[in-house]
C-alpha positions in Angstrom: 119.1 116.0 106.6 116.3 117.4 108.7 113.8 119.9 107.1 111.1 122.1 108.5 108.0 121.9 106.3 105.0 124.3 106.7 106.2 125.3 110.1 106.6 121.8 111.5 109.9 120.1 112.4 110.9 116.5 112.9 111.0 115.2 116.5 113.7 112.6 116.7 114.7 110.8 119.9 118.3 111.4 120.9 119.1 107.7 120.7 118.1 107.5 117.0 120.7 107.2 114.2 119.9 109.1 111.0 122.3 108.5 108.2 123.9 111.6 106.6 122.1 111.0 103.3 118.7 110.3 104.8 116.0 113.0 104.6 113.4 113.6 107.3 110.9 116.4 106.5 108.2 118.1 108.5 105.9 116.6 111.1 107.8 113.3 111.5 108.4 111.7 114.9 111.0 108.9 115.3 111.0 106.8 118.5 113.8 105.6 120.7 116.5 103.3 119.3 115.3 103.5 115.7 117.7 103.6 112.7 117.1 105.6 109.5 119.6 104.5 106.9 121.3 106.0 103.8 119.0 107.5 101.2 115.8 106.9 103.1 113.1 109.6 102.9 110.5 110.2 105.6 108.2 113.1 104.6 105.0 114.5 106.2 103.1 116.1 103.3 100.1 117.5 105.1 99.8 114.5 107.5 102.2 113.2 110.2 104.6 110.3 110.1 105.1 108.5 113.4 107.8 105.9 113.6 107.8 103.7 116.8 110.7 102.6 118.9 113.4 100.3 117.6 112.3 100.5 114.0 114.7 100.1 111.1 114.1 102.0 107.9 116.6 100.7 105.3 118.4 102.2 102.3 116.3 104.0 99.8 112.9 103.4 101.5 110.3 106.1 101.2 107.6 106.8 103.9 105.0 109.5 103.1 102.2 110.9 105.3 99.3 112.8 103.7 96.5 115.0 105.0 93.9 112.3 104.5 96.2 109.4 105.4 98.9 109.8 108.1 101.5 107.1 108.6 102.0 105.3 111.9 104.5 102.5 112.4 104.4 100.5 115.7 107.5 99.4 117.6 110.0 96.9 116.1 109.1 97.3 112.5 111.6 96.7 109.7 111.1 98.6 106.4 113.4 97.0 103.8 115.5 98.7 101.1 113.4 100.4 98.3 110.2 99.9 100.2 107.4 102.5 99.6 104.8 103.3 102.3 102.2 106.0 101.8 99.4 106.9 104.2 99.3 103.6 105.9 99.1 102.1 109.5 101.5 99.3 110.5 101.3 97.6 113.9 104.2 96.3 115.9 106.7 93.6 114.8 105.8 93.8 111.1 108.4 92.9 108.4 108.3 94.7 105.1 110.9 93.3 102.8 112.9 94.9 100.0 110.6 96.6 97.4 107.4 96.2 99.4 104.7 98.7 98.6 101.9 99.7 101.0 99.3 102.2 99.8 97.1 104.9 101.3 94.5 103.7 103.8 96.0 100.3 104.3 96.4 98.7 107.7 98.8 95.8 108.6 98.2 93.8 111.7 100.9 92.9 114.2 103.5 90.4 113.0 102.4 90.5 109.4 105.0 90.1 106.6 105.1 91.6 103.2 107.8 89.8 101.3 110.0 91.0 98.5 108.1 93.2 96.0 104.8 92.4 97.7 102.0 95.0 97.4 99.3 96.0 99.9 96.7 98.0 98.0 94.7 101.1 99.1 92.2 100.6 101.9 93.3 97.0 102.4 93.4 95.4 105.8 96.0 92.6 106.3 95.3 90.4 109.4 97.8 89.9 112.2 100.4 87.2 111.3 99.4 87.2 107.6 102.0 86.8 104.9 102.0 88.5 101.5 104.3 86.2 99.5 107.1 87.4 97.1 105.5 89.6 94.4 101.9 88.9 95.5 99.1 91.5 96.0 96.9 92.0 99.1 93.7 93.8 98.3 90.4 94.4 100.1 89.1 94.5 103.6 89.6 91.9 104.8 92.5 91.3 102.4 92.5 88.7 99.7 96.1 87.7 98.9 96.5 86.9 95.3 99.3 86.1 92.8 100.1 89.0 90.4 98.8 87.0 87.4 95.3 87.1 88.8 94.7 90.6 87.3 90.9 90.2 86.8 90.3 89.1 90.4 92.6 91.8 91.8 90.8 94.5 89.7 87.4 93.3 90.7 88.3 94.1 94.3 90.6 97.1 93.7 88.4 99.0 91.3 85.7 99.8 93.9 88.3 100.9 96.3 88.8 103.9 94.1 92.6 104.6 93.8 92.3 108.1 92.2 89.6 109.2 94.7 91.4 107.8 97.7 94.9 109.0 96.8 94.3 112.2 94.8 90.7 113.2 95.5 89.7 112.9 91.8 87.0 111.0 90.0 87.8 108.6 87.2 87.2 110.0 83.7 85.4 108.3 80.7 87.3 106.1 78.3 89.3 108.0 75.8 90.0 110.8 78.3 92.9 111.1 80.7 92.9 111.9 84.4 96.6 112.8 84.2 96.3 116.6 83.5 94.1 117.2 86.6 96.2 114.7 88.6 99.6 116.3 87.8 98.3 119.8 88.3 96.9 119.0 91.7 99.9 116.9 92.8 102.3 119.6 91.6 100.6 122.2 93.7 100.9 120.0 96.8 104.5 119.1 96.2 105.3 122.8 95.4 104.9 123.6 99.1 108.4 122.1 99.6 109.8 125.2 98.0 109.5 126.9 101.5 111.3 124.1 103.4 114.1 125.1 105.7 117.1 122.9 106.4 117.8 122.1 110.0 121.0 120.0 109.7 121.3 116.5 111.1 120.7 117.0 114.8 118.1 115.3 116.9 115.3 117.4 118.3 116.3 118.4 121.8 112.8 118.0 123.3 112.6 114.2 122.9 
């Protein structure tokens, strides 16, 4: 399904295959020869999503662009089933395995790999040819790649990167208080803009 969002429509090369149950919403560009499979969601929520040529976005993957952090994938990138990419930049020939997660402001160099359930945290820069092993966490610029049990080391790097500020534009609150009321209200307002979306069907954009 193709959707117009806030006056912007997907631009999809005529050679692209989009599965009937995939959703592509708003300012999303998909390059020649790419494949968007069943249940995948590509959504531009204030910022564009640009998918290069000959990319594969597999079943159930989510790719989200935001106003502060657009998404750009280079050519020949594979995004595995259930992967989640938000506001990140991915160079050519990157492999993102099933369940991989890449957060806002992250950058993956050419030929990098994020293996099953690996995480690339906010504002993290993964070097070309680097590997994030199964279930491990890349954090920092340049990235340290750490096993998930190393919580204290991960948090020492992650904390100053400021997840709530980077992703939601909110400051942390003192202990005993919750950020969630402000966060959910702000996020609900942003997501509520989808109420005005218009379905365009399943046809590729004629101008690509």
